[in-house]
N, CA, C and O atoms as CSV, one atom per row, in Angstrom:
chain,resi,resn,atom,element,x,y,z
A,1,MET,N,N,-243.358,14.076,1.838
A,1,MET,CA,C,-244.478,15.425,1.794
A,1,MET,C,C,-245.714,14.751,1.454
A,1,MET,O,O,-245.952,13.986,0.519
A,2,ALA,N,N,-246.520,15.212,2.464
A,2,ALA,CA,C,-248.194,14.812,2.369
A,2,ALA,C,C,-248.546,15.233,0.940
A,2,ALA,O,O,-248.013,16.189,0.377
A,3,ALA,N,N,-249.454,14.472,0.413
A,3,ALA,CA,C,-250.008,14.693,-0.966
A,3,ALA,C,C,-251.204,15.903,-0.549
A,3,ALA,O,O,-251.663,16.129,0.571
A,4,ILE,N,N,-251.459,16.436,-1.568
A,4,ILE,CA,C,-252.609,17.773,-1.418
A,4,ILE,C,C,-253.600,16.882,-1.453
A,4,ILE,O,O,-253.621,15.800,-2.041
A,5,SER,N,N,-254.777,17.607,-0.509
A,5,SER,CA,C,-255.844,16.691,-0.478
A,5,SER,C,C,-257.098,17.527,-1.373
A,5,SER,O,O,-257.013,18.725,-1.642
A,6,ARG,N,N,-258.198,16.699,-1.751
A,6,ARG,CA,C,-259.248,17.358,-2.345
A,6,ARG,C,C,-259.789,18.551,-1.536
A,6,ARG,O,O,-260.087,19.548,-2.195
A,7,GLU,N,N,-259.947,18.590,-0.290
A,7,GLU,CA,C,-260.354,19.643,0.451
A,7,GLU,C,C,-259.671,20.840,0.187
A,7,GLU,O,O,-260.316,21.878,0.041
A,8,GLU,N,N,-258.116,20.822,0.083
A,8,GLU,CA,C,-257.399,21.699,-0.111
A,8,GLU,C,C,-257.408,22.443,-1.663
A,8,GLU,O,O,-257.230,23.634,-1.916
A,9,VAL,N,N,-257.676,21.323,-2.594
A,9,VAL,CA,C,-258.017,21.891,-3.902
A,9,VAL,C,C,-259.252,22.641,-4.066
A,9,VAL,O,O,-259.360,23.568,-4.868
A,10,ALA,N,N,-260.321,22.175,-3.189
A,10,ALA,CA,C,-261.485,22.738,-3.312
A,10,ALA,C,C,-261.366,24.251,-2.764
A,10,ALA,O,O,-261.806,25.245,-3.342
A,11,HIS,N,N,-260.775,24.226,-1.699
A,11,HIS,CA,C,-260.402,25.728,-0.851
A,11,HIS,C,C,-259.775,26.648,-1.867
A,11,HIS,O,O,-260.242,27.767,-2.080
A,12,LEU,N,N,-258.533,26.094,-2.602
A,12,LEU,CA,C,-258.025,26.720,-3.754
A,12,LEU,C,C,-259.221,26.917,-4.630
A,12,LEU,O,O,-259.467,28.117,-4.755
A,13,ALA,N,N,-259.950,26.227,-5.201
A,13,ALA,CA,C,-260.816,26.719,-6.337
A,13,ALA,C,C,-261.596,27.920,-5.846
A,13,ALA,O,O,-261.895,28.849,-6.596
A,14,ARG,N,N,-261.928,27.870,-4.520
A,14,ARG,CA,C,-263.093,28.662,-3.946
A,14,ARG,C,C,-262.277,30.380,-3.596
A,14,ARG,O,O,-262.812,31.489,-3.588
A,15,LEU,N,N,-261.080,30.060,-3.384
A,15,LEU,CA,C,-260.273,31.506,-3.277
A,15,LEU,C,C,-260.071,31.743,-4.637
A,15,LEU,O,O,-259.899,32.917,-4.964
A,16,SER,N,N,-260.052,30.784,-5.597
A,16,SER,CA,C,-259.785,31.410,-6.948
A,16,SER,C,C,-260.881,32.007,-7.581
A,16,SER,O,O,-260.759,32.675,-8.608
A,17,ARG,N,N,-262.204,31.748,-6.883
A,17,ARG,CA,C,-263.453,31.779,-7.837
A,17,ARG,C,C,-263.537,30.860,-8.887
A,17,ARG,O,O,-264.081,31.171,-9.946
A,18,LEU,N,N,-263.006,29.656,-8.676
A,18,LEU,CA,C,-263.307,28.714,-9.974
A,18,LEU,C,C,-264.609,27.793,-9.671
A,18,LEU,O,O,-265.023,27.542,-8.539
A,19,ALA,N,N,-265.157,27.352,-10.841
A,19,ALA,CA,C,-266.077,26.377,-10.553
A,19,ALA,C,C,-265.476,25.084,-10.915
A,19,ALA,O,O,-265.127,24.894,-12.080
A,20,VAL,N,N,-265.318,24.134,-9.966
A,20,VAL,CA,C,-264.845,22.627,-10.237
A,20,VAL,C,C,-265.597,21.823,-9.884
A,20,VAL,O,O,-266.277,21.873,-8.859
A,21,THR,N,N,-265.571,20.833,-10.817
A,21,THR,CA,C,-266.615,19.364,-10.654
A,21,THR,C,C,-265.858,18.649,-9.573
A,21,THR,O,O,-264.706,18.919,-9.235
A,22,GLU,N,N,-266.694,17.618,-9.016
A,22,GLU,CA,C,-265.852,16.574,-8.151
A,22,GLU,C,C,-264.861,15.930,-8.915
A,22,GLU,O,O,-263.789,15.807,-8.323
A,23,ASP,N,N,-264.914,15.455,-10.137
A,23,ASP,CA,C,-263.958,14.944,-10.955
A,23,ASP,C,C,-262.815,15.741,-11.316
A,23,ASP,O,O,-261.756,15.203,-11.639
A,24,GLU,N,N,-262.972,17.049,-11.280
A,24,GLU,CA,C,-261.963,17.808,-11.454
A,24,GLU,C,C,-261.038,17.754,-10.166
A,24,GLU,O,O,-259.809,17.756,-10.234
A,25,LEU,N,N,-261.706,17.708,-9.076
A,25,LEU,CA,C,-261.030,17.799,-7.750
A,25,LEU,C,C,-259.967,16.658,-7.607
A,25,LEU,O,O,-258.783,16.724,-7.276
A,26,ASP,N,N,-260.632,15.755,-7.903
A,26,ASP,CA,C,-259.405,14.482,-7.946
A,26,ASP,C,C,-258.428,14.638,-9.159
A,26,ASP,O,O,-257.290,14.191,-9.013
A,27,MET,N,N,-258.717,15.141,-10.164
A,27,MET,CA,C,-257.521,15.368,-11.129
A,27,MET,C,C,-256.804,16.286,-10.991
A,27,MET,O,O,-255.725,16.251,-11.582
A,28,PHE,N,N,-257.119,17.357,-10.220
A,28,PHE,CA,C,-256.121,18.698,-10.025
A,28,PHE,C,C,-255.250,18.303,-8.680
A,28,PHE,O,O,-254.126,18.737,-8.423
A,29,ALA,N,N,-256.101,17.287,-7.797
A,29,ALA,CA,C,-255.509,16.919,-6.575
A,29,ALA,C,C,-254.118,16.275,-7.046
A,29,ALA,O,O,-253.055,16.678,-6.574
A,30,GLY,N,N,-254.185,15.208,-8.045
A,30,GLY,CA,C,-253.136,14.541,-8.213
A,30,GLY,C,C,-252.155,15.524,-9.392
A,30,GLY,O,O,-250.935,15.377,-9.315
A,31,GLN,N,N,-252.557,16.232,-10.159
A,31,GLN,CA,C,-251.588,16.969,-10.806
A,31,GLN,C,C,-250.791,18.195,-9.879
A,31,GLN,O,O,-249.640,18.547,-10.135
A,32,LEU,N,N,-251.551,18.735,-8.843
A,32,LEU,CA,C,-251.164,19.432,-7.941
A,32,LEU,C,C,-249.980,18.614,-6.981
A,32,LEU,O,O,-248.990,19.203,-6.546
A,33,ASP,N,N,-250.157,17.694,-6.824
A,33,ASP,CA,C,-249.144,16.806,-6.212
A,33,ASP,C,C,-247.699,16.526,-6.917
A,33,ASP,O,O,-246.576,16.433,-6.422
A,34,VAL,N,N,-248.103,16.441,-8.103
A,34,VAL,CA,C,-246.835,16.142,-8.674
A,34,VAL,C,C,-246.107,17.372,-9.073
A,34,VAL,O,O,-244.889,17.338,-9.252
A,35,ILE,N,N,-246.748,18.373,-9.209
A,35,ILE,CA,C,-246.157,19.589,-9.301
A,35,ILE,C,C,-245.421,20.076,-7.809
A,35,ILE,O,O,-244.391,20.751,-7.800
A,36,LEU,N,N,-245.975,19.717,-6.820
A,36,LEU,CA,C,-245.283,20.057,-5.540
A,36,LEU,C,C,-244.350,19.285,-5.175
A,36,LEU,O,O,-243.471,19.747,-4.448
A,37,GLN,N,N,-244.303,17.806,-5.620
A,37,GLN,CA,C,-243.252,16.947,-5.436
A,37,GLN,C,C,-242.008,17.366,-6.293
A,37,GLN,O,O,-240.867,17.154,-5.884
A,38,SER,N,N,-242.251,17.929,-7.417
A,38,SER,CA,C,-241.305,18.485,-8.383
A,38,SER,C,C,-240.497,19.130,-8.008
A,38,SER,O,O,-239.294,18.981,-8.223
A,39,VAL,N,N,-241.204,20.276,-7.142
A,39,VAL,CA,C,-240.570,21.638,-6.588
A,39,VAL,C,C,-239.880,20.990,-5.567
A,39,VAL,O,O,-238.745,21.461,-5.501
A,40,ALA,N,N,-240.038,20.258,-4.877
A,40,ALA,CA,C,-239.711,19.891,-3.580
A,40,ALA,C,C,-238.109,18.953,-4.089
A,40,ALA,O,O,-237.096,19.009,-3.393
A,41,ARG,N,N,-238.178,18.252,-5.230
A,41,ARG,CA,C,-236.954,17.591,-5.638
A,41,ARG,C,C,-235.768,18.697,-6.171
A,41,ARG,O,O,-234.562,18.451,-6.132
A,42,ILE,N,N,-236.353,19.942,-6.666
A,42,ILE,CA,C,-235.482,20.843,-6.831
A,42,ILE,C,C,-234.542,21.627,-5.667
A,42,ILE,O,O,-233.376,22.023,-5.692
A,43,GLY,N,N,-235.487,21.660,-4.742
A,43,GLY,CA,C,-234.641,22.012,-3.512
A,43,GLY,C,C,-233.920,20.997,-2.977
A,43,GLY,O,O,-232.990,21.399,-2.279
A,44,ASP,N,N,-234.044,19.636,-3.075
A,44,ASP,CA,C,-233.106,18.652,-2.668
A,44,ASP,C,C,-231.737,18.926,-3.548
A,44,ASP,O,O,-230.606,18.878,-3.065
A,45,VAL,N,N,-232.022,19.202,-4.834
A,45,VAL,CA,C,-230.812,19.331,-5.883
A,45,VAL,C,C,-229.971,20.339,-5.349
A,45,VAL,O,O,-228.771,20.101,-5.213
A,46,ALA,N,N,-230.549,21.659,-4.966
A,46,ALA,CA,C,-229.764,22.652,-4.872
A,46,ALA,C,C,-228.631,22.711,-4.017
A,46,ALA,O,O,-228.946,22.371,-2.876
A,47,ALA,N,N,-227.271,23.054,-4.149
A,47,ALA,CA,C,-226.198,22.885,-3.360
A,47,ALA,C,C,-226.077,24.397,-2.481
A,47,ALA,O,O,-226.506,25.494,-2.839
A,48,ASP,N,N,-225.461,24.098,-1.418
A,48,ASP,CA,C,-225.102,25.341,-0.451
A,48,ASP,C,C,-224.053,26.118,-1.013
A,48,ASP,O,O,-223.971,27.326,-0.792
A,49,ASP,N,N,-223.317,25.554,-1.663
A,49,ASP,CA,C,-222.073,26.457,-2.573
A,49,ASP,C,C,-222.547,27.109,-3.946
A,49,ASP,O,O,-221.695,27.656,-4.646
A,50,ILE,N,N,-223.544,27.081,-4.254
A,50,ILE,CA,C,-224.032,27.657,-5.523
A,50,ILE,C,C,-224.898,28.823,-5.229
A,50,ILE,O,O,-225.952,28.482,-4.691
A,51,PRO,N,N,-224.770,30.096,-5.420
A,51,PRO,CA,C,-225.553,31.163,-5.002
A,51,PRO,C,C,-226.840,31.031,-5.749
A,51,PRO,O,O,-226.911,30.340,-6.765
A,52,PRO,N,N,-227.960,31.751,-5.208
A,52,PRO,CA,C,-229.201,31.672,-5.869
A,52,PRO,C,C,-229.078,32.546,-6.740
A,52,PRO,O,O,-228.511,33.578,-6.382
A,53,THR,N,N,-229.544,32.446,-8.132
A,53,THR,CA,C,-229.491,33.569,-9.284
A,53,THR,C,C,-230.895,33.423,-10.031
A,53,THR,O,O,-231.590,32.412,-10.129
A,54,SER,N,N,-231.111,34.629,-10.502
A,54,SER,CA,C,-232.530,34.986,-11.357
A,54,SER,C,C,-232.104,34.400,-12.934
A,54,SER,O,O,-232.985,34.034,-13.713
A,55,HIS,N,N,-230.937,34.370,-13.223
A,55,HIS,CA,C,-230.529,34.032,-14.904
A,55,HIS,C,C,-229.484,33.226,-14.869
A,55,HIS,O,O,-228.520,33.365,-14.115
A,56,SER,N,N,-229.652,32.262,-15.772
A,56,SER,CA,C,-228.439,31.418,-16.039
A,56,SER,C,C,-227.095,32.025,-16.325
A,56,SER,O,O,-226.077,31.697,-15.715
A,57,VAL,N,N,-227.144,33.114,-17.483
A,57,VAL,CA,C,-226.075,33.755,-17.670
A,57,VAL,C,C,-226.080,35.241,-17.186
A,57,VAL,O,O,-227.150,35.795,-16.935
A,58,PRO,N,N,-224.955,35.848,-17.064
A,58,PRO,CA,C,-224.873,37.412,-16.510
A,58,PRO,C,C,-225.357,38.409,-17.362
A,58,PRO,O,O,-224.856,38.526,-18.480
A,59,LEU,N,N,-226.390,39.251,-16.939
A,59,LEU,CA,C,-227.001,40.279,-17.674
A,59,LEU,C,C,-226.100,41.581,-17.593
A,59,LEU,O,O,-225.377,41.831,-16.629
A,60,THR,N,N,-226.232,42.421,-18.777
A,60,THR,CA,C,-225.335,43.451,-19.110
A,60,THR,C,C,-226.188,44.364,-19.808
A,60,THR,O,O,-226.895,44.109,-20.783
A,61,ASN,N,N,-226.024,45.656,-19.100
A,61,ASN,CA,C,-227.115,46.831,-19.733
A,61,ASN,C,C,-226.436,47.377,-20.980
A,61,ASN,O,O,-225.272,47.767,-21.080
A,62,VAL,N,N,-227.446,47.327,-21.972
A,62,VAL,CA,C,-227.397,47.515,-23.191
A,62,VAL,C,C,-227.896,48.882,-23.763
A,62,VAL,O,O,-228.268,49.176,-24.900
A,63,TYR,N,N,-227.781,49.672,-22.551
A,63,TYR,CA,C,-228.155,51.265,-22.886
A,63,TYR,C,C,-226.774,51.934,-23.064
A,63,TYR,O,O,-225.765,51.442,-22.559
A,64,ARG,N,N,-226.754,53.066,-23.792
A,64,ARG,CA,C,-225.618,53.806,-23.722
A,64,ARG,C,C,-225.842,55.208,-22.781
A,64,ARG,O,O,-227.013,55.552,-22.626
A,65,ASP,N,N,-224.989,55.871,-22.270
A,65,ASP,CA,C,-224.911,57.112,-21.624
A,65,ASP,C,C,-225.450,58.069,-22.420
A,65,ASP,O,O,-224.967,58.265,-23.535
A,66,ASP,N,N,-226.497,58.780,-21.971
A,66,ASP,CA,C,-227.039,59.930,-22.441
A,66,ASP,C,C,-226.079,61.156,-22.437
A,66,ASP,O,O,-225.786,61.733,-21.391
A,67,VAL,N,N,-225.694,61.454,-23.426
A,67,VAL,CA,C,-224.945,62.515,-23.978
A,67,VAL,C,C,-225.558,63.552,-24.895
A,67,VAL,O,O,-225.944,63.412,-26.056
A,68,VAL,N,N,-225.565,64.833,-23.967
A,68,VAL,CA,C,-226.012,65.979,-24.883
A,68,VAL,C,C,-225.117,66.244,-26.202
A,68,VAL,O,O,-223.895,66.202,-26.342
A,69,THR,N,N,-226.162,66.534,-27.130
A,69,THR,CA,C,-225.304,66.759,-28.590
A,69,THR,C,C,-225.914,67.844,-29.209
A,69,THR,O,O,-227.105,68.024,-28.953
A,70,PRO,N,N,-225.299,68.675,-30.040
A,70,PRO,CA,C,-225.872,69.775,-30.813
A,70,PRO,C,C,-227.084,69.013,-31.684
A,70,PRO,O,O,-226.966,67.908,-32.214
A,71,SER,N,N,-228.265,69.855,-31.706
A,71,SER,CA,C,-229.389,69.400,-32.455
A,71,SER,C,C,-230.156,70.751,-32.846
A,71,SER,O,O,-229.944,71.870,-32.378
A,72,LEU,N,N,-231.153,70.361,-33.872
A,72,LEU,CA,C,-231.939,71.339,-34.328
A,72,LEU,C,C,-232.892,72.114,-33.211
A,72,LEU,O,O,-233.439,71.623,-32.223
A,73,THR,N,N,-232.912,73.343,-33.638
A,73,THR,CA,C,-234.008,74.036,-32.427
A,73,THR,C,C,-235.523,73.752,-33.210
A,73,THR,O,O,-235.768,73.360,-34.351
A,74,GLN,N,N,-236.321,74.091,-32.192
A,74,GLN,CA,C,-237.688,73.823,-32.351
A,74,GLN,C,C,-238.149,74.284,-33.725
A,74,GLN,O,O,-238.702,73.627,-34.607
A,75,GLU,N,N,-237.707,75.881,-33.698
A,75,GLU,CA,C,-238.249,76.700,-35.030
A,75,GLU,C,C,-237.472,75.951,-36.313
A,75,GLU,O,O,-238.060,75.775,-37.379
A,76,GLU,N,N,-236.075,75.528,-36.090
A,76,GLU,CA,C,-235.830,74.680,-37.324
A,76,GLU,C,C,-236.495,73.600,-37.828
A,76,GLU,O,O,-236.680,73.417,-39.031
A,77,VAL,N,N,-236.989,72.619,-36.639
A,77,VAL,CA,C,-237.641,71.593,-36.942
A,77,VAL,C,C,-239.217,71.863,-37.606
A,77,VAL,O,O,-239.704,71.236,-38.546
A,78,LEU,N,N,-239.693,72.694,-37.033
A,78,LEU,CA,C,-241.016,73.242,-37.541
A,78,LEU,C,C,-240.905,73.774,-38.620
A,78,LEU,O,O,-241.986,73.744,-39.210
A,79,ALA,N,N,-239.898,74.393,-39.348
A,79,ALA,CA,C,-239.864,74.901,-40.494
A,79,ALA,C,C,-240.129,74.170,-41.625
A,79,ALA,O,O,-240.602,74.637,-42.661
A,80,GLY,N,N,-239.826,73.019,-41.431
A,80,GLY,CA,C,-239.971,71.811,-42.524
A,80,GLY,C,C,-241.491,71.568,-42.652
A,80,GLY,O,O,-241.959,71.135,-43.705
A,81,GLY,N,N,-242.321,71.867,-41.499
A,81,GLY,CA,C,-243.821,71.002,-41.502
A,81,GLY,C,C,-244.706,71.855,-42.482
A,81,GLY,O,O,-244.437,73.024,-42.757
A,82,PRO,N,N,-245.691,71.228,-42.941
A,82,PRO,CA,C,-246.542,72.049,-43.874
A,82,PRO,C,C,-247.362,72.886,-43.152
A,82,PRO,O,O,-247.613,74.014,-43.578
A,83,ASP,N,N,-247.918,72.383,-41.868
A,83,ASP,CA,C,-248.906,73.096,-41.066
A,83,ASP,C,C,-248.381,73.139,-39.644
A,83,ASP,O,O,-248.140,72.071,-39.081
A,84,VAL,N,N,-248.184,74.304,-39.013
A,84,VAL,CA,C,-247.377,74.462,-37.573
A,84,VAL,C,C,-248.437,75.368,-36.940
A,84,VAL,O,O,-249.115,76.160,-37.595
A,85,ALA,N,N,-248.534,75.183,-35.555
A,85,ALA,CA,C,-249.661,76.099,-34.654
A,85,ALA,C,C,-249.243,75.796,-33.141
A,85,ALA,O,O,-249.441,74.715,-32.585
A,86,GLU,N,N,-248.636,76.909,-32.560
A,86,GLU,CA,C,-248.789,76.878,-31.414
A,86,GLU,C,C,-247.518,75.691,-31.021
A,86,GLU,O,O,-247.736,74.722,-30.294
A,87,GLY,N,N,-246.192,75.987,-31.650
A,87,GLY,CA,C,-245.259,75.089,-31.417
A,87,GLY,C,C,-245.335,73.672,-32.046
A,87,GLY,O,O,-244.471,72.809,-31.891
A,88,ARG,N,N,-246.177,73.570,-32.584
A,88,ARG,CA,C,-246.466,71.908,-32.795
A,88,ARG,C,C,-246.714,71.840,-34.459
A,88,ARG,O,O,-247.008,72.830,-35.129
A,89,PHE,N,N,-246.551,70.584,-34.957
A,89,PHE,CA,C,-247.126,70.257,-36.339
A,89,PHE,C,C,-248.615,69.970,-36.025
A,89,PHE,O,O,-248.986,69.271,-35.081
A,90,ARG,N,N,-249.533,70.662,-37.030
A,90,ARG,CA,C,-250.715,70.282,-37.254
A,90,ARG,C,C,-251.016,69.164,-38.246
A,90,ARG,O,O,-250.558,69.125,-39.387
A,91,VAL,N,N,-251.812,68.278,-37.715
A,91,VAL,CA,C,-252.263,67.107,-38.518
A,91,VAL,C,C,-254.002,66.966,-38.569
A,91,VAL,O,O,-254.888,67.444,-37.861
A,92,PRO,N,N,-254.010,66.234,-39.549
A,92,PRO,CA,C,-255.853,65.978,-39.765
A,92,PRO,C,C,-256.301,65.446,-38.264
A,92,PRO,O,O,-255.526,64.902,-37.477
A,93,ARG,N,N,-257.344,65.641,-38.081
A,93,ARG,CA,C,-258.262,65.048,-37.000
A,93,ARG,C,C,-258.612,63.506,-37.607
A,93,ARG,O,O,-259.122,63.248,-38.697
A,94,ILE,N,N,-258.208,62.633,-36.630
A,94,ILE,CA,C,-258.656,61.181,-37.257
A,94,ILE,C,C,-259.816,60.452,-36.553
A,94,ILE,O,O,-260.446,59.467,-36.938
A,95,LEU,N,N,-259.935,61.140,-35.487
A,95,LEU,CA,C,-261.164,60.831,-34.396
A,95,LEU,C,C,-261.911,62.007,-34.354
A,95,LEU,O,O,-261.513,63.169,-34.284
A,96,SER,N,N,-263.422,61.413,-34.423
A,96,SER,CA,C,-264.589,62.232,-34.312
A,96,SER,C,C,-264.483,62.675,-32.962
A,96,SER,O,O,-263.653,62.246,-32.160
A,97,GLU,N,N,-265.531,63.732,-32.680
A,97,GLU,CA,C,-265.809,64.001,-31.340
A,97,GLU,C,C,-266.575,63.138,-30.351
A,97,GLU,O,O,-266.651,63.375,-29.146
A,98,GLU,N,N,-267.107,62.165,-30.952
A,98,GLU,CA,C,-268.114,61.077,-30.193
A,98,GLU,C,C,-267.246,60.112,-29.934
A,98,GLU,O,O,-267.492,59.491,-28.900
A,99,GLU,N,N,-266.184,59.735,-30.613
A,99,GLU,CA,C,-265.196,58.841,-29.787
A,99,GLU,C,C,-264.512,58.964,-28.490
A,99,GLU,O,O,-263.772,58.064,-28.095
């Protein structure tokens, strides 16, 4: 695998709108090359008989099914509130008109 060049790093920096110094170009080229080599090694290790997965362990859904059960009516719920208007609890304003 060919090493990533300074010009490619400079191009990536321009695309990302990053200001990169000349010294950083050399440093990043070396770092990106190590990263790309590591990713390439992972591809060499992958076996054809192992299916690709997104997780190392199986995921299970932890949600329960929605089941309709008896509950209070709106009037019963609002009956416990200190101040009710238009089918809702009234609460003190916490934000001013300016916000």
